[in-house]
Structure formats: structure tokens, C-alpha cells
N, C-alpha and C positions, 0 to 999 in steps of 0.2 A: 448257149442252152436255154430252153424255154422253161419258164417257171411252170411248175405242176399246177393243175387246177383242182378245185374243191369238187368232189363228187357226192360227198355225204356230209351232214352236220347233224349233231345231236346237241340239243340244250342240255345244260346241267343245273341243278337246283341253286347254285352259287353264282349265277351269271357267268359261267365258263361254257365254252363250246369244245366239244370233241369234234375235229374236222379230218376226214379221211380225203387223201389227196390221189389223183390217177397214177401216182407212182407206188402206191401202196403204203405210204408213209401216213401215220394218223398224229396230228399236232393238237396241243391244248391251246386255246386262246381264251384269255381272261378279258371279258368285256367291261368289269367294273370300272377300269380307269376311264372308260368313254363315257360313263352315265353323266359325268359332269357338264358335257357339252350339249348345247341345246339341240343340235340334231338327233343325239341318242337319247334324250330324257324320256321318250315315249317308251323306251325299251325297259324302264324301271318298272313297268305294269307287267307282271309276269305272263300274262296272257299273250301280250304283245311280243315279248321276248321269246316265248316258245313257238312262235310262227316262223322262225328261222327257216330258210331253205336254201337250197344252191340254185344259181341260175344259168349254169354252163361255163361261168367265169370266175365268180366269187361267191359270197353268201350275201343274202339279203333278207329283209323283213318288209312288211306291208309299208305303204307310204314311202317306197323307194329309199329306205334306210340300207346302206351297204357299207362294206368294210373294203377298202383298196386290197386287190389280190395280193400284191407284194407284201403288205402288212401281215395277212394271215400266214403267208408260207414262211416268210424269211425272218420274222421277228418273234416267232412263237416257239414254245417249247415242244420238242419232238417226244413223242409217247411211244411210238412203235414204228418199226419199217421192216 
């Protein structure tokens, strides 16, 4: 079975993302734990964090910062389906 892909993403004020997948599930992803890693540190700036968008496979920000698609789907909290 293929992993669902992200089709919509909405940034929240608390460094969380609400992500809708092409199977109609919505999942919550908490980015805070990643902000300590050098590649993700730019996301501490809210204006950069809020530029998140989908790219047809996963989500990404400017400067090619992204999160592995399996991480988004399999390891996050289901909000609705």
C-alpha cells in the first residue's frame, strides 16, 4: 500500500502543523522537537515557519527545508478521517 501524500498544510501558532492527506485523513505534526537541529533552526522565525506548503510529495519551507513523507504520516497524531 502506498503512503498517502500531503495535499494541504496549515501552520498553527504553537509550531504545529495540521496536514490533510489525499486519503482524507488529517494529522497533527508538532515541529517543536525539530527546532533544535541546525537544518530546522530557521523555522524558529515565525515568518519563515508560516511559509510551509505542499510540494506534491511532502511539505516544505523556503531554503529546501522539508520533512520526510513517512515521518509526516506514520508517526503523527490522527486528528480526523
